[in-house]
C-alpha positions as CSV (number, residue, x, y, z in Angstrom):
1,D,112.6,49.8,137.3
2,S,114.2,53.0,138.4
3,P,112.2,55.5,140.4
4,S,112.9,58.3,137.9
5,A,111.3,56.3,135.0
6,A,108.1,55.9,137.1
7,L,107.9,59.6,137.8
8,S,108.3,60.7,134.1
9,P,105.6,59.3,131.8
10,F,107.4,60.9,128.8
11,A,110.6,58.9,129.3
12,A,109.5,55.9,127.2
13,T,108.4,58.0,124.2
14,R,111.4,60.3,124.2
15,R,112.7,60.9,120.6
16,I,116.3,61.0,119.7
17,G,117.6,63.5,117.2
18,H,115.9,66.6,115.7
19,P,112.1,66.8,116.4
20,Y,111.3,67.3,112.7
21,Q,113.2,64.2,111.6
22,N,110.5,61.7,112.8
23,R,107.6,63.5,111.1
24,T,105.9,62.2,108.0
25,P,107.2,63.9,104.8
26,P,105.3,67.0,103.7
27,K,102.7,66.7,101.0
28,R,103.8,67.7,97.6
29,K,102.5,71.2,96.5
30,K,100.0,71.1,93.7
31,P,101.5,72.6,90.5
32,R,100.2,76.0,89.4
33,T,97.2,75.7,87.2
34,S,97.4,77.6,83.9
35,F,94.2,78.7,82.2
36,S,93.7,79.1,78.5
37,R,93.2,82.5,77.0
38,V,89.6,81.8,76.3
39,Q,89.0,80.8,79.9
40,V,90.8,83.9,81.3
41,C,88.9,86.1,78.8
42,E,85.5,84.7,79.9
43,L,86.5,85.0,83.6
44,E,87.5,88.6,83.1
45,K,84.3,89.5,81.3
46,R,82.3,87.9,84.0
47,F,84.3,89.7,86.7
48,H,83.9,93.0,85.0
49,R,80.1,92.6,85.3
50,Q,80.0,90.8,88.6
51,K,82.6,90.8,91.4
52,Y,81.0,88.0,93.4
53,L,79.3,84.8,92.2
54,A,76.7,82.7,94.0
55,S,77.5,79.0,94.2
56,A,75.0,78.1,91.4
57,E,76.5,80.8,89.1
58,R,80.0,79.6,89.9
59,A,79.1,76.0,89.2
60,T,77.5,77.0,85.8
61,L,80.5,79.1,84.8
62,A,82.9,76.3,85.9
63,K,81.1,73.7,83.8
64,A,80.9,76.1,80.7
65,L,84.7,76.8,81.0
66,K,85.6,73.1,81.8
67,M,87.1,74.1,85.1
68,T,86.4,72.9,88.6
69,D,84.2,74.9,91.0
70,A,87.3,75.4,93.3
71,Q,89.3,76.9,90.4
72,V,86.6,79.4,89.6
73,K,86.2,80.3,93.2
74,T,90.0,80.8,93.7
75,W,90.3,82.8,90.5
76,F,87.6,85.2,91.6
77,Q,89.1,85.5,95.1
78,N,92.6,86.3,93.6
79,R,91.1,88.7,91.0
80,R,89.1,90.6,93.7
81,T,92.3,91.0,95.8
82,K,94.2,92.3,92.7
83,W,91.3,94.7,91.9
84,S,91.1,95.9,95.5
85,R,94.8,96.6,95.7
86,R,94.6,98.6,92.5
87,Q,91.6,100.6,93.7
88,T,93.4,101.4,96.9
89,A,96.6,102.5,95.1
90,E,94.5,104.7,92.7
91,E,92.6,106.3,95.6
92,R,95.9,107.1,97.4
93,E,97.3,108.7,94.2
94,A,94.2,110.7,93.7
95,E,94.3,111.9,97.3
96,R,98.0,112.8,96.9
97,Q,97.3,114.8,93.7
98,H,94.4,116.6,95.4
99,A,96.5,117.5,98.4
100,N,99.3,118.9,96.1
101,R,96.8,121.0,94.1
102,L,95.3,122.3,97.4
103,M,98.8,123.2,98.7
104,L,99.7,125.1,95.5
105,Q,96.4,126.9,95.6
106,L,97.0,127.9,99.3
107,Q,100.5,129.0,98.5
108,Q,99.3,131.2,95.6
109,E,96.6,132.7,97.7
110,A,99.1,133.5,100.5
111,L,101.5,135.1,98.0
112,Q,98.7,137.2,96.4
113,K,97.5,138.3,99.9
114,S,101.0,139.3,101.0
115,L,101.6,141.3,97.7
116,N,98.3,143.1,97.9
117,Q,98.5,144.0,101.6
118,P,100.7,146.9,102.7
119,L,103.3,146.0,105.3
120,P,102.3,147.0,108.8
121,Q,104.1,150.2,109.7
122,D,106.8,149.9,112.4
123,P,106.5,152.9,114.8
124,L,110.3,153.3,114.8
125,C,110.4,153.5,111.0
126,M,107.6,156.1,110.9
127,H,109.8,158.6,112.7
128,N,113.0,158.0,110.7
129,S,112.8,158.8,107.0
130,S,115.7,156.4,106.1
131,L,114.1,153.5,107.9
132,Y,110.7,154.4,106.5
133,A,112.1,154.2,102.9
134,L,113.9,150.9,103.6
135,Q,110.8,149.4,105.1
136,N,108.7,150.2,101.9
137,L,111.5,149.0,99.6
138,Q,110.5,146.1,97.3
139,P,113.6,144.0,96.8
140,W,112.0,142.1,93.9
141,A,111.7,145.4,91.8
142,E,115.1,145.5,90.1
143,D,114.7,149.0,88.7
144,N,114.4,150.5,92.2
145,K,117.8,151.7,93.5
146,V,118.0,153.4,96.9
147,T,120.3,156.3,97.3
148,S,120.8,158.2,100.5
149,V,121.6,161.9,100.5
150,S,122.0,163.6,103.9
151,G,120.0,161.0,105.8
152,V,117.0,161.2,103.4
153,A,116.4,158.1,101.3
154,S,114.9,158.4,97.8
155,V,114.1,155.9,95.1
156,V,115.8,156.6,91.7
């Protein structure tokens, strides 16, 4: 006996090679269960009326559809998840559309307010007729042309 073997209790059970090599092989995955159209139709009808089933209701439905209790339970869980995801996406879209409508409304109100309110008078412009005319000029009115004659601006 060597002194190092006595100090290390793990020395005797030490594995050689990769740690996963000595494990038991993984269990085979169960193949995906496919349901008949009649079964899916009945499950969907029931889900439309009732999102959750009590164990007795689940057992009765499973027996009527020739399915196991676990299959019905799993189908309802998956269907609720799908339904919940869709509800969330629809709510987000509705909120986004509402926000867009609100933003457009606020922009229109701001534009109307700016068009209806006279511009604040700049004291410098009030004492200079050319600057006063330029300040009150509306650039979006195409038929207004400013001409200046001897320092006095007029709209033609």
